[in-house]
C-alpha positions, 0 to 999 in steps of 0.5 A: 435457233436463239437461246429463248427458242431453245429454252422454250422448246426445252420447257415444253418438252419438260412439261410434256414429260411431267404430264406423261408421268402424271398419266402413268401414275394414274394408270398405275393406281388404277391397275393397283386397284384392279389388282386388289379387287382381283385378289379379293375375288380370287380369295372368295371364289377359290373356296367355292370351287372346292369340297364341302370343307372349302365351302365352309371356309367361304361361308366363314369368311363372309360371316367374319366380314359381317362381324365388323362393328357388330356386337354379335359374339363380341368378347373384347372391346377396342377403345378409340377416341370417340367411341368403343368398337366391339371386336372378336378375339378369334378374328384378331388372333387369326389376323396377327401373331401379335394377338394370338395365343394367350396375348388377349386372354385376360384383356377386356379391351384394347386401348387405341385412343392414341391413334387417329380415329379414321386410321383405327376404323380403316385398320379394323375394316381391313382386319374383318373385310380385307378391304381398304380404300386409298382415297386418303392422302399419303400421310394417312397411308403412312400412318396406317402402314406404321400401325399395321406394322406395329400389329404385325398385319403384314398383308395390310403393310404390303398393300399400303406399300404398293399404294405409296409407291404410286405416290412417290415423288421428289418431295416425299421420297425421303420421308417415305424412305425413312418410314420404309426403313423403320418398318422394313418395307423393302419394296417401298424403300428400294423404290424411294432409294432409286428415286433419291439416287436419280435426284441426289444433287437436288435435295437440300438439308431440309429434306433430310432434317428428320432422318436419323443420323445412322440411317442418313449416314448409311444412305450417304455411304451408298448414294455418294462417293463423298459421304463427309462432303454430303454430311457437311453440305446437308448441315448434319453435324451428327453424321459428320461425327459418325464419319469421323469415328468410322474413318479415324485412321484416315482422317488426314487424307479424307478431311482434305480430299476434293469431291467431284465438284472440286469442293473441300469439306472445310470450305463447304462448312465455311460457306454456310457458316457452320462454325461448329462443323468447321471447328470440328474438322480443323480439330481432326486435321483439316488443313486451313491451307488446302487448295482446290483443283485450281490451286486456290487456297480456302482463304483465297476462295473466301476472299473471292466470294467476299466471305468475311466470316470464312476469311477470319476463321481461317486466319484465326486458325493459322492460314498462311498469309503469304500464299499466291495463286498459281495462275496469276501470282496474286496475293490475298491483298491483290484480291481484296484490292481489286474489289470494286465498290460498284459491285461490292456492298459496304458491309463486305468492303468494310470486312475485306478492309479489316482482313487486309489490315490483318494480312499486313499486320502478319507481314504480307508484303504490300509491294508484291507484284503478280505475274503481270507486275501489278501491285495491290496499289495498282489494283486498288486504283484501277478498282477505285477501292478507296478503303484499300488505297487509303490503307496502302498509302497511309505509311503507318505502323501497318504499312511501311515502305510502300513503293509508289513507283513500281511498274507493271510488265508494260511499264505503268506505275499506279499513277498512270491508272489513277490518271486514266480512271478519272479525268478529274484530277482534283486535290482528292483524286487518287492521282493527286494523293499519290503525287502528294505521297511521293509518287514520281509525277513523270516516270520514264518508260524504258522501251520507248523513253516516253515519259508519263506526260508523253503517254497521257498526251498520246491518249488524249488525256488532256486534263491529266496532262494539265495535272502533270504540268503542275508537278513536273519540271523538265518540259523538254524531255524527249523520247527516242525519236526526239519528240517532246510532250509538246510535239505529241500534244500538237499532233493530238490537237490538245490546245489547252495542253499546248498552251499550258506547256508553253506557259511552263517553258516548253521549247516550241523550237525543239526538232525531232531526231532522225530514226535509227537504221533508216535510209536518210535519203528516203523522202517519205521519212520526215524529221527535224520537225518542230511542234508547229510542223507536227500540228500543221501536218496533222491538220490540228488547227487549234494547236497551230492557233495556240502556238501562234497566239502564245507567240503573239502574247509574249514580249520579245524582251521577256526571255520566254521561248517562242516558236521559230517560224522559219526552222526547216525540217529534213525536207527543207520545209518551214512551217 
């Protein structure tokens, strides 16, 4: 099954689960409504089956229901926004301890004008009739529950609480949790708390923006193993402060500890440009040179994501510029140099170049080689990073004594990568500028004794070979088997390079050497081959024509070397 099918199946299953949850919520609401009705009927029916005193109570309950919004026996008024509602002290006192005793003795009215009118009416309706409908949105129920708690109407608080539990979801659970904590609605608070635990990593700073610092800090301590990291991640500096106060004696350790995701608090602050929190962490002992589980420093991580702000912050707070990575041995300059302009914005490139200058000004060695032998110059050439390349070869007060000829573990200088990364060796090319600044145009590879010219010919980089011909002098240099660059150009059928080498004075009569440690009587081994032998045996007709045409064009009295057509190889064969 391919990825699309797997994704489709997963999406369908997820949709089914969501639909199932919706159905379950609807059923839960229905059950709650049924439960409320049963409670109400039970309260009414129970007195009717008792003695006369209980029958009196039943009649009293009915009478009180009829007094709602009724001026009969009214002895107090309740002012709401658009009207005044008649009320009764004994009913209010029976409902809540907040209105009992002498609390309302001298009051002629209660002022509820600061409350929404529909909330007031719903509240009064429940006080008199014990009835409440939840055909409103969650915001209405939350307000009703808050005011019910204010007036100590705990029965109504409980009903609102159960109604809200049915509506709790990922988008509102934090808001519900906050309200539940304020009014001590423990059942709702626990339900929200459980949901928050399940989806802890799905929340953002906006979800907790209105929660008080003490409450949020307590939540972090119960929901997360790393309350400091959570505080920074959710951009709550006030909660960070509470953490610092509580953990004052252990700050050095805790400020530099990794969470389960491998993140450091300071890195979290820097990644989200929380400058104030970052400064606070530094002031209390966060280490600007701390490393993650992979051994990467904060500065390395900042440079890796192209974060100029974070990098500058760390440098301003004395980050060590000489650190290298454990896995590859890269310096910070290596990382910056490897940024390709094709995948990096101009703004980021400019910022990274400025940081590279700071690193060099602080003494970072531009000639440092990583575990593979690459210098920053190698990487700048490979990435076509023009800004860093120019900086490194500028030979100014910032960059001095740059070595243009350092080789990788495979023996390559930066010039090799300049030649293979662009076949247009124009005056503004990396290759031309390297040679102009003093790079060796034809370095030797010790293992094979091949020169750079040998190598570009072998790789069919004919334009690169033509470029090198303009900068080298020894065209008859041979490798361990006696091949000159002309031999290789003939074998790889590069007629333009063959002609250019001959014009530069390459000897067309040089013969290859016998290999070491072989049986010279082995007829499969052929040596003492001239470039023409090689071209013919390789069926490279264009190279054969180039040699013969050059020979025909040269006057015998010119003194220029031309191919000896009669030289014999180790088998006794002439071309």
